[in-house]
C-alpha positions in Angstrom: 15.1 6.8 13.7 15.2 3.0 13.6 14.0 3.1 10.0 17.0 5.2 9.0 19.4 3.0 10.9 18.0 -0.1 9.1 18.4 1.6 5.7 22.0 2.4 6.5 22.8 -1.1 7.7 21.2 -2.7 4.6 22.9 -0.4 2.1 26.2 -0.2 4.0 26.5 -4.0 4.3 25.6 -4.7 0.7 27.8 -2.0 -0.9 30.6 -2.4 1.7 30.7 -6.2 1.2 30.8 -5.7 -2.6 33.6 -3.2 -2.4 35.5 -5.3 0.1 35.5 -8.2 -2.3 37.1 -5.9 -4.9 33.9 -4.9 -6.8 33.6 -1.7 -8.8 30.6 0.7 -8.1 30.5 2.0 -11.6 29.4 -1.4 -12.8 26.3 -1.2 -10.6 25.2 2.1 -12.2 22.8 0.9 -14.8 20.1 3.7 -15.1 18.1 2.1 -17.9 17.8 -1.1 -15.9 16.5 1.0 -13.0 13.9 2.6 -15.3 12.7 -0.8 -16.5 12.4 -2.3 -12.9 11.0 0.7 -10.9 9.0 2.2 -13.8 7.3 -1.2 -14.4 6.8 -1.6 -10.6 5.1 1.8 -10.3 3.0 1.2 -13.3 1.8 -2.2 -12.0 1.1 -0.6 -8.6 -1.1 2.0 -10.3 -2.9 -0.7 -12.3 -3.5 -2.9 -9.3 -4.9 -0.4 -6.8 -7.8 2.0 -6.6 -7.3 5.7 -5.9 -8.0 5.2 -2.2 -5.1 2.8 -1.8 -2.8 5.0 -3.9 -3.5 8.1 -1.9 -3.4 6.0 1.3 0.1 4.8 0.5 1.2 8.4 -0.2 -0.1 9.7 3.1 1.4 6.8 5.0 5.0 7.4 4.2 5.4 9.8 7.1 4.4 6.9 9.4 7.4 5.0 8.2 9.7 7.6 9.7 7.7 8.5 12.7 6.1 5.2 13.7 2.8 5.0 15.6 1.4 8.4 16.5 0.1 7.3 19.9 2.3 7.0 23.0 1.7 6.5 26.7 0.7 10.1 27.2 -1.8 9.8 24.4 -3.4 6.8 26.1 -3.4 8.6 29.5 -5.2 11.5 27.8 -7.9 9.3 26.2 -8.5 7.3 29.4 -8.9 10.6 31.3 -11.3 11.9 28.7 -13.4 8.7 28.9 -13.5 8.9 32.7 -14.9 12.4 32.5 -17.5 11.4 30.0 -18.5 8.3 32.0 -18.6 10.3 35.3 -20.9 12.9 33.7 -23.2 10.2 32.3 -23.4 8.5 35.7 -24.1 11.6 37.7 -26.4 13.5 35.3 -27.7 10.9 32.9 -26.8 10.0 29.3 -28.8 13.1 28.0 -26.2 15.3 29.6 -23.8 14.1 26.9 -25.8 15.6 24.1 -24.1 19.1 24.1 -20.6 17.4 24.1 -21.3 15.0 21.2 -23.2 17.3 19.0 -20.6 20.0 19.1 -17.4 18.2 20.2 -15.1 21.0 19.1 -16.7 23.2 21.8 -16.9 20.5 24.5 -14.9 21.4 27.6 -14.2 17.7 28.1 -12.9 17.1 24.6 -10.9 20.3 24.5 -8.7 19.0 27.3 -7.7 16.0 25.0 -6.0 17.6 22.0 -4.5 14.4 20.6 -7.9 12.7 20.7 -9.8 15.7 19.3 -7.3 15.9 16.4 -8.0 12.3 15.4 -11.3 12.8 13.5 -11.9 9.1 13.2 -11.6 8.5 16.9 -13.7 11.5 17.8 -16.5 10.5 15.5 -16.2 6.9 16.8 -16.8 8.1 20.4 -19.5 10.6 19.5 -21.5 8.1 17.3 -21.7 5.5 20.1 -22.4 8.0 22.8 -25.2 9.3 20.6 -26.7 5.8 20.5 -26.7 5.9 24.3 -28.6 9.2 24.4 -31.1 7.6 21.9 -31.8 4.8 24.3 -29.6 2.0 22.8 -28.2 0.3 26.0 -27.7 -3.3 25.0 -23.8 -3.6 25.3 -23.7 -6.9 23.3 -25.5 -5.4 20.3 -23.4 -2.3 20.4 -20.2 -4.3 20.7 -21.0 -6.3 17.6 -21.5 -3.0 15.6 -18.2 -1.6 17.0 -16.3 -4.8 16.0 -17.8 -4.6 12.5 -16.7 -1.0 12.1 -13.2 -1.7 13.5 -12.9 -4.6 11.1 -13.6 -2.4 8.2 -11.1 0.2 9.4 -8.5 -2.6 9.9 -9.2 -3.9 6.4 -8.6 -0.4 4.9 -5.2 0.0 6.6 -4.2 -3.6 5.9 -4.8 -3.0 2.2 -2.3 -0.2 2.2 0.5 -2.4 3.6 -0.6 -5.3 1.4 -0.3 -3.2 -1.7 3.3 -2.4 -0.9 4.0 -6.0 -0.1 2.6 -6.9 -3.6 5.2 -4.6 -5.1 7.9 -6.2 -3.1 6.8 -9.7 -4.3 7.0 -8.5 -8.0 10.3 -6.7 -7.9 12.5 -9.8 -8.2 10.6 -10.9 -11.3 10.9 -7.4 -12.8 14.6 -7.6 -12.1 14.7 -10.7 -14.2 12.9 -8.9 -17.0 15.5 -6.2 -17.0 18.3 -8.9 -16.9 16.8 -10.7 -19.8 16.5 -7.5 -21.9 20.2 -6.9 -21.0 21.1 -10.3 -22.2 19.2 -9.7 -25.4 21.1 -6.5 -25.9 24.4 -8.4 -25.2 23.6 -11.1 -27.8 23.4 -8.3 -30.4 27.0 -7.5 -29.6 28.3 -11.0 -29.6 31.1 -10.1 -32.0 32.6 -7.6 -29.6 35.8 -8.5 -27.6 35.4 -10.3 -24.2 36.0 -7.2 -22.1 33.0 -5.5 -23.8 30.8 -8.6 -23.5 31.8 -9.0 -19.8 30.7 -5.4 -19.1 27.4 -5.9 -20.9 26.6 -9.2 -19.1 27.6 -7.7 -15.8 25.2 -4.8 -16.5 22.4 -7.2 -17.3 22.9 -9.1 -14.1 22.6 -5.8 -12.2 18.9 -6.0 -13.0 18.4 -9.2 -11.1 20.5 -7.9 -8.2 18.5 -4.6 -8.1 15.1 -6.3 -8.1 16.0 -8.8 -5.3 17.7 -6.1 -3.1 14.9 -3.6 -3.5 12.3 -6.3 -2.7 13.8 -7.9 0.3 16.1 -5.2 1.6 13.7 -2.2 1.3 10.1 -2.5 0.0 9.1 -5.6 2.0 10.5 -4.3 5.3 8.7 -1.0 4.6 5.4 -2.8 4.1 5.9 -4.8 7.3 6.8 -1.6 9.2 3.6 0.0 8.0 1.6 -3.1 9.0 3.1 -3.0 12.5 2.4 0.8 12.8 -1.2 0.3 11.7 -1.6 -2.6 14.1 -0.2 -0.5 17.0 -2.5 2.4 16.2 -5.6 0.1 16.0 -5.1 -0.4 19.8 -6.3 3.2 20.3 -9.8 2.5 19.0 -9.8 -0.9 20.7 -9.1 0.8 24.0 -11.9 3.3 23.4 -14.2 0.4 22.5 -13.4 -1.5 25.6 -14.0 1.5 27.8 -17.4 2.3 26.2 -18.6 -1.3 26.4 -17.6 -1.4 30.1 -19.5 1.8 30.7 -22.6 0.4 28.9 -22.4 -2.7 31.1 -22.9 -0.4 34.2 -19.4 -0.3 35.7 -18.3 2.7 37.7 -16.3 5.3 35.6 -13.0 4.4 37.3 -13.6 0.6 36.7 -14.5 1.2 33.1 -11.3 3.1 32.3 -9.3 0.5 34.2 -10.8 -2.2 32.0 -9.9 -0.1 29.0 -6.3 0.3 30.3 -5.9 -3.4 30.5 -6.6 -3.7 26.8 -3.4 -1.9 25.9 0.0 -3.4 25.1 2.5 -3.4 27.9 5.0 -1.0 26.2 2.4 1.8 26.0 0.1 0.9 28.9 0.0 3.6 31.7 0.3 2.2 35.2 -2.6 2.1 37.6 -0.9 4.7 39.7 -0.4 7.1 36.7 -4.1 6.7 35.7 -5.3 7.2 39.2 -3.3 10.3 39.7 -4.6 11.7 36.4 -8.2 11.0 37.4 -7.7 12.6 40.8 -6.3 15.8 39.2 -8.9 15.9 36.4 -11.0 19.0 36.8 -14.0 17.5 34.9 
């Protein structure tokens, strides 16, 4: 929603200001300049990035419109799930978790958390570290170091996607100049034409610079920043899970562990203590 509003404001103000000053839209329509600028940008983007980044960018465009996929209800759900897991481990021992982590799709605990179960990375993250518990790895400091290394890798992968788009934004003004220079070269070949023809050709050439700068700072760079913010917000989900797991490994009671995990969340999506307590009291597991 906000993404669309931003696009409308940028486009409306630029075009509206131009028309208000007496400009003519037909002068801005220079399709071959657009081919030079955006074609070269796409080609450079493909040259610079491996397949994983290219596909990652393509899959991430839905995030630009939708924003982060986790909201307060998502966090309440995962906190409730962790409480059930920690309660089971406390009352029946870590080995009681084996049936849940070996076949998570059939787990009665995980089935009650559809958003969490649908996130394969988060599901595998929880199951992998709970499996270490069942295998006897109980040193929370060592496990936390491994978790941080894994989360750093995940963060690096998502950051590379946003950085790739930012690189395109950085290059667009220069590609606009390339298109403008080519337009000037074309104009010099028509130097014997009357002034009105030369004026039209020079104006068309300058559209290249205008297009490159506008596309870079008005659209592509904000999109890259929006993706970066979305990835950063979504990374809190795994951070929350990590915090809860480490608190559990340190021996805290289940409700204390999930309360510590709750405190790791940003204020705008953090459930209140009362909301979490009510969820726990009504949790059948």
